[in-house]
C-alpha positions in Angstrom: -111.9 -167.0 -106.6 -115.0 -167.8 -108.7 -117.3 -164.9 -109.4 -120.8 -165.3 -108.0 -123.7 -166.1 -110.2 -125.5 -163.0 -111.5 -129.3 -163.0 -111.7 -131.2 -160.7 -114.0 -135.0 -160.6 -114.5 -136.3 -158.9 -117.6 -140.0 -158.1 -117.8 -142.5 -156.2 -119.9 -145.5 -156.9 -122.1 -145.9 -158.7 -125.4 -144.1 -157.0 -128.3 -141.7 -154.9 -126.2 -138.6 -157.0 -126.9 -138.2 -158.9 -123.6 -137.3 -162.2 -125.2 -134.8 -160.5 -127.6 -133.2 -158.6 -124.7 -132.8 -161.9 -122.7 -131.2 -163.6 -125.8 -128.8 -160.7 -126.2 -127.8 -160.8 -122.5 -127.2 -164.6 -122.7 -125.1 -164.1 -125.9 -123.0 -161.5 -124.2 -122.4 -163.7 -121.1 -121.5 -166.6 -123.4 -119.1 -164.3 -125.3 -117.5 -163.4 -122.0 -117.0 -167.1 -121.2 -119.8 -167.7 -118.7 -122.2 -170.6 -118.3 -125.6 -169.2 -119.0 -129.2 -170.3 -118.4 -132.4 -168.7 -119.4 -136.1 -169.2 -118.7 -139.0 -167.3 -120.3 -142.7 -167.0 -119.8 -144.7 -165.6 -122.7 -148.1 -165.6 -121.1 -150.7 -163.8 -123.3 -147.9 -162.0 -125.1 -149.9 -161.5 -128.3 -152.6 -159.6 -126.4 -150.3 -157.3 -124.4 -149.9 -159.8 -121.6 -146.9 -160.1 -119.3 -143.7 -161.5 -120.7 -140.8 -162.3 -118.3 -137.4 -163.9 -118.6 -134.9 -165.1 -116.0 -131.3 -165.0 -117.0 -128.5 -166.4 -114.8 -124.8 -166.5 -115.6 -121.6 -167.5 -113.8 -118.9 -170.1 -113.7 -121.5 -172.9 -113.5 -125.3 -172.4 -113.4 -127.5 -175.3 -112.5 -131.0 -173.7 -112.9 -132.4 -170.8 -114.9 -135.0 -169.8 -112.3 -134.4 -166.9 -110.0 -135.9 -167.0 -106.5 -137.7 -164.1 -104.9 -135.2 -161.7 -103.2 -132.2 -162.8 -105.2 -132.2 -160.8 -108.5 -129.2 -158.5 -108.9 -131.0 -156.6 -111.7 -134.6 -156.1 -112.5 -134.9 -154.7 -116.0 -138.5 -153.6 -116.9 -139.8 -152.3 -120.2 -143.0 -151.1 -118.5 -143.5 -149.2 -115.3 -146.2 -151.3 -113.5 -144.3 -154.5 -114.4 -141.3 -153.2 -112.5 -143.6 -152.8 -109.4 -145.1 -156.3 -109.9 -141.7 -157.9 -110.0 -140.0 -155.9 -107.3 -140.2 -158.7 -104.7 -137.5 -160.5 -106.8 -134.9 -157.9 -106.3 -132.3 -158.5 -103.5 -131.6 -155.8 -100.9 -128.6 -154.4 -102.8 -130.1 -155.1 -106.3 -130.8 -152.5 -108.9 -133.9 -151.7 -110.8 -133.8 -150.3 -114.3 -137.1 -149.4 -115.9 -138.7 -147.4 -118.7 -141.4 -145.0 -117.7 -143.6 -146.4 -120.4 -147.1 -147.3 -119.2 -149.1 -149.9 -121.2 -152.6 -149.9 -119.9 -154.0 -153.5 -119.7 -157.5 -154.4 -120.9 -158.8 -154.8 -117.4 -157.8 -151.2 -116.7 -159.3 -150.0 -120.0 -162.7 -151.6 -119.1 -162.7 -150.1 -115.6 -162.4 -153.5 -113.8 -159.0 -152.6 -112.4 -156.8 -149.5 -112.0 -153.3 -148.8 -113.0 -151.1 -148.5 -109.9 -150.3 -145.1 -108.6 -146.9 -143.8 -107.5 -144.9 -146.7 -109.0 -141.7 -144.7 -109.0 -141.9 -144.1 -105.2 -142.6 -147.8 -104.6 -139.5 -148.7 -106.6 -137.4 -146.2 -104.6 -138.4 -147.9 -101.4 -137.2 -151.3 -102.6 -134.1 -150.4 -104.6 -131.3 -148.0 -103.9 -131.0 -145.6 -106.8 -133.4 -147.2 -109.3 -132.8 -146.0 -112.8 -136.1 -144.8 -114.2 -135.8 -143.4 -117.8 -138.2 -142.4 -120.5 -136.5 -144.8 -122.9 -139.3 -144.5 -125.5 -138.9 -140.7 -125.8 -135.1 -141.2 -126.2 -135.7 -143.9 -128.9 -138.1 -141.5 -130.8 -135.5 -138.8 -130.5 -132.9 -141.1 -132.0 -135.3 -142.0 -134.8 -136.8 -145.4 -134.1 -139.1 -146.6 -131.2 -137.6 -150.1 -131.4 -134.3 -148.7 -129.9 -135.9 -148.9 -126.4 -134.4 -152.4 -126.2 -130.9 -151.3 -126.9 -131.1 -148.3 -124.6 -132.2 -150.3 -121.6 -129.7 -153.1 -122.3 -126.9 -150.5 -122.5 -127.9 -149.2 -119.1 -127.7 -152.6 -117.4 -124.4 -153.3 -119.4 -122.8 -150.7 -117.2 -124.0 -152.5 -114.0 -122.9 -156.0 -114.9 -119.4 -157.5 -115.1 -119.5 -158.1 -118.9 -117.3 -156.3 -121.3 -118.6 -153.3 -123.2 -116.9 -154.7 -126.4 -118.9 -158.0 -126.0 -122.1 -156.0 -125.7 -121.4 -154.0 -128.8 -120.4 -157.1 -130.7 -123.6 -159.0 -129.8 -125.9 -156.1 -130.4 -124.3 -155.3 -133.7 -124.6 -159.0 -134.8 -128.3 -159.2 -133.7 -129.6 -156.2 -135.7 -130.1 -155.8 -139.4 -127.0 -154.2 -141.0 -129.0 -151.0 -142.0 -129.8 -150.4 -138.3 -126.3 -151.2 -136.8 -125.1 -147.6 -136.7 -128.3 -146.4 -135.1 -128.3 -149.1 -132.5 -124.7 -148.3 -131.6 -125.8 -144.6 -131.1 -128.6 -145.9 -128.9 -126.2 -148.1 -126.9 -123.8 -145.2 -126.3 -126.8 -143.1 -125.2 -127.9 -145.8 -122.8 -124.5 -146.1 -121.3 -124.6 -142.4 -120.4 -127.9 -142.9 -118.5 -126.5 -145.5 -116.0 -125.5 -144.2 -112.6 
């Protein structure tokens, strides 16, 4: 029997690594023998704007776009973005998000407000959301850029893709001098999934 198509939405703001994360996920799915499609929206990424990527993989994928209510995983690098994209998660889907808050210019100027109680909102839409302070863990490991690897490692445990494929792709995507550190971050992220 053919495995169903998996739908993963990755969101955040410019400079957080959303596009790289989606490229890594696609490479892992390809490494595992799946057809893979990806769509990304950069928006005003250079100015801290929203960046999103839809990734779909399976035996045969026709379109890269994920409809509302059909995402298996919502991976968010920023807390409010997780809330913004929550309508895309299906009833038994999982949310994985960093607790990082990036205050947009409209909030800084007082025109808008940063949403309150985002974690509680996520818990009403998703069973057992994984909400982690990935930035603090990355700093603890020695490099704030490890947030990407930590969050990908968490979803790696929720998807039907081999851990060896994940490690191979992550290792190939980072500069040689950062491989060992990224493998530590990956192992740490795997421990956070539940």
